[in-house]
Each structure stands twice: as structure tokens, then as C-alpha cells.
N, C-alpha and C positions, 0 to 999 in steps of 0.2 A: 464614380461618386453613388451612381445612384443604385448600382448594384450592391456598394455596402453597407449601404442604410439598411436594404432588404434580405441581406443577410444579418445582420443584427434585429429586426424584426422577426426570424422566423429560424432565431436559437442559435447563433452562429457570434459570441460574445467576444466583443475582446480584440484590437488589432490588426492585436500578431495571426489570432485568426484569419479573419477578414483579405489578411495580405496573402494570406495563401493560396485564397480562393483566388484569387483576383491575378499574382502570378502565374498559376496555371491558367488561367484565362488565355492572358496575356502570349503566353509560350506558347501556348496552341495556332494562338489568332498570324501571332510573328511565325510559326514553323507553314503557314499558308501564305507567305508571302506578304502580311500589310506590316504595316508602321509600329508598333508599340503605340496605342493611344495614349500611355502615361505622356510621352516625350512627341507627342506629333507638335505639338506649337512651344513657342515662351510660354504662352495664354496658360494656355494647358497642363506643363510643366509646373509654377510657381499657382495656380489651383491644386493639381493633386496636393503638394507640398504640402500647402496649407490645411487643406482636407487631411492631412493624414496626422501632419501636429494635433490637430485639434480634436480628429477625430474621440477618443480616452474622454475628452472632458464637456467635447460635445452629445456626442451620440448617445442615450442611457442604454443602460444593461438590459437588457430581453431575459436575462436567467434567470428558467424559474427553481432549477435545485439546488436544494440546498446542501455546502460542502459535507463532506464526511464526515463523521465524527469516530474516536480514537474509541477503542473498547476500555472499559475501569477496570483495576484490577478486580474488583468485588463484583464484579459481573462473568469475571476467567472464574471467580472464588463460587461460585454461587454454579455455575453450568459444568463444575467438576463434582460439585457436591451431588448434581444431577444426572449426570451420566454411572447407567448399568456396565459395571466393567464385565461383567457376564457373557452382555452382547454386545458382538462384534462388531455391527453397523454402528452402534453409541462411545463405544472405546476407541472407532479408529476417528470418530469425527473429532475428539477429544485430542486423541493425541497432536489433530491437522490445527487443534487449533492450538496445544501447547508451545506447539515447536515453530508455529508465525510468530507468536507472542511472546518467546524468547530468541529468536532470532534476525529478525528483520527480516526475513530476507518477503519475496517478492511474490503476490498468491500468487501467480503464473504460474514456480514451482511448484503448486499444492494442487492447484486448478486450472488452464488454461481458457483465453477465452470461445475457441472450439476445440473440437478433437482433433481437426487437423494441423494447428499448432501446438502441440505437445510436444515442438522438442526442448524446451527449456524445462521441461518436469521429471524430478526426482526419480528417481530409479535406486532400486535398494541398494545395488551394487559403488553407488555414492554416499553411501552412509554407512557411516563406520562407530558401534557401539562400543564402549568400553564398561569397565565398570561404576567409573566419572567421569566420563567426559562423549559428546558427541561430537562427529568430524563430522562435516557434508562439502562435499565438493560439489560444485555445479559447475559443468561441463561450459555452460553460454550462459548466459544471462539479457537480457532486455536490450544492453548496452552495452554487452560484450559479446562478439559469433565465436562459435565453436572453427570453424574454419580459421578463424587467428590465435587460436590455440592462448586465448586470452582469458584463461578461468579464472573462477572464483572462489571463496572458500571462506567460510566459517565454524567457530566452533560454540561447544553449550558445554556449561559444569552441570556436576549435579546438585542436588538439594533435595540431600539424605534427608533430614528432620522436616523437610514439610511434607507437603500433601503427595500421596502418589500420585494423581492425574497431575501436579503442576511440580509434576519435579522431572522436566526433559529426556535424562536418562533414565530415571526408571519409568518409565510410560512410555517413550518410545521403545525399550526394550521390551514390554509388554506386548506393544504392539506388534512387532515386529514377529514373537511368538506365535501369537494368532494370527498373522497373515502372510509370512516369507513364504515363496515356493519358490520365486530365485530373481537371480542378480539384478536380471533387463523385464522385471516385474516394476509397476510404478508403486511407488511408497504408500502411496493412498488414489486408490483404484475404483472406476466405479460401482456403487452396490451393487449392478448386473451383469458385474464381469471382472472376472481378476487382472485382467490383464489390457482391461482397458482405464482411462483416464477421469476422470469424472470431472466434469465442466463448470464452469464457472459456474450458470444458470442454477446450476443442480447445489454447487455445494452456498453458494450466497441464501438462495431458499429453508435452507437444509440451518444453516448459522440463524439465519432471523425467527425460524420458528424457535429455534431452542436459547435464542434469548430472551426471548416473548413469554418463555415457561422459568427461564433463570429475574424475570425481573418480580416474579409473583413468590419470592421469598425474601427479596430487600424490600428496606423501610419506606423506601423510594424508589422504588420501581418502577411506578406508574409514571414517571418527571423521562425514562429512557425513550426516548425515539429507534428503537429496532429499524425502522426505515433509510437507517441514516448511518446505518456500521453494513461494512461488505466487508473479503478479504484484505483490502487495505487496510481498515480497521486495528490490526494487530499491527501492520508495520510504524503506523502513527503510532499505536498505544510503545510501543516498546520508543521508539525514539523520542517519544513523553518524557518514561519512564527514567533515561539517562539526562536528559537535557540540564537540568544543573547539577549533575553526577559527574560528569568525566567533561574531558575539556573536549572542545566542536569539532578539533581532525579529525577525535577518537567516535566519534557520532559519525559522522560520515564516513569514515571505515566500516566500519558497524550497518550504515547503509550499503555499502557497494557504491557511493557517491565518491564523484571526480573531485568538487570541493563541496562545500558547507551551504556557496548557497543556493543548491540544489535541497541541502536537507531541511533548511528553512521550508519547504512546504509540506514537511509533512509535521514538523513537532512549530514548538511555543513554549513561550513560559506556562507557566498552570496558575490558579490562581495562587494555589499556599508560595510559589515562587514571586511574585506581584506583591504578594502579601510583604512577603521576609526581605523585601527592599526597602520598605518602611524602616525598617529599623538600621537600615546601612545611611538611607538618606539621613536619619534621626542623627548618625553615632556625629556629625556635622556640628552639629550644635556642643553651647560649652556647658561643660557643669552649674546644672539648678537649668538649664532652661528646655 
């Protein structure tokens, strides 16, 4: 129990996280022939059970990091306006943002945490671009392994009357014409080498730089906290935009989740949706009230 409190004081927040550390320690202890300290005596077991049930309410959360924020559509518009189409690096960045925003795929398919964890990254052989759609085949994902052949896919439609760089079909077709060399090449390689994927750190650093530039042309840009936005922000954005527009099971399918409970972590009602609920509630009153 003292160890759990120490974990909470040192950045490990919530019972589920602390329990995993405790379980690992107890397993290691048991493998060496000692008894599980959680079940040594009836008294210990009762104390541990009470401590476990009261942990969430009695142990203060020391979490310092604020949750990530979704990237608003106006930020996407501003970044599109500032993109230099004839600059390969600038175009590639915007193409990645456009793909992530419209597809809601995980950031690991574009920029893995480290280069040795690039097994989920998109290759040009996984992307088919036609005149009206983009088909994306994901050989494996965070929750689906390639060995089990439990692949996943998604598709994007064209926006022929929208901005070039906010039309996933035209934007990715343009990026392909500028960068494609082989089917085994990463769709979004590192700027220093065409055959090496970019890392998450490099992606996030570049994204925040571009977001800060984008805020300079927005009326309320000074209110944007760019440090709370990263690769997952695009996934959050796509889910938020769909939240009140399509059924929940379709939102989960778009995100590649097995159940809607996983999807709720990424999205939720916007201010506009909560505001509109007032009219629905008020409809219960009679005429004249």
C-alpha cells in the first residue's frame, strides 16, 4: 500500500496503473518462492481490498500533464493556406495532416514512437488513389497483428470543390507525384532519407511549429494552446466532427475500435451540441410556456 502511494506521488496516476506495477512486483516475488503479500493473512487481504476500493477517492491525483486537444477545422484551413505547394517538405507535412484528419487512423501509421517500431507504418503499396477516392490498407494496427491476418482498411472520398490541400484525394495524389519511388517506401518518410520513417518526436515538433504559425492569421489564435496538440489530436478531431452526425457504431468502426466505450476516450459533445440540447429539453413544455 505504501508502494501504491509512492507511485501516485511520482506520476503514476489511477488505480489501474498502480495495480499493474503492484501485480508485476508480486509476480516476481512469487516466482522466487515467496507468498503473495496481498493474501498472506485474512487481515492483510481485508486491508488491501479496502485500500483498493478507496484508492480512487482517497489518494490525490498528481497528474501534471493536461489532456490533449483536438485540432479545430479552422487550424487545418490556416495550415493549408500557409503550405507552400512547391516545397516538397511543406507539402508532405500537409498531406500527412490531411490524411490523419479525414481518416482518423492512429499516428503510429505515419510516425512511430521510434524507428524500430515502424511495423504499422503506411507504405505506398498500401495506398490506392483513384480519381474519386483513396483506399488505405493497414496490414497491422495497435490492436491487430499482421501474424493473425486481422487487417483493417478505410477509404476517403474526394472533395472536388474544396481547397486543394483539404481534399484528401487531390492532396495525396499530388504528394504521391512528388515523392513516390517504390511500393515499399514509407508514404511519409523522414526529411533526411526517403526510405526511413519519421519519428513521433520529429512529427510533433514540426506540427506544433506549424500550428503556432497558423494561429497568427486566426482572430482568436492567441487562445490556442499548441503544446496540447500532437499526432493524436487529428484522431480526436475526426471523431469529434462525427460525434453528432452518424450513429455511434459507425464512429467506432471509423476509429477501428471494437466497442464504443473505447471511442468515448477520443470524442465527446462539443459546445454547439450541448447548446442545442436546450432546445430538445425545452420541447417538452407546452405551447406558450
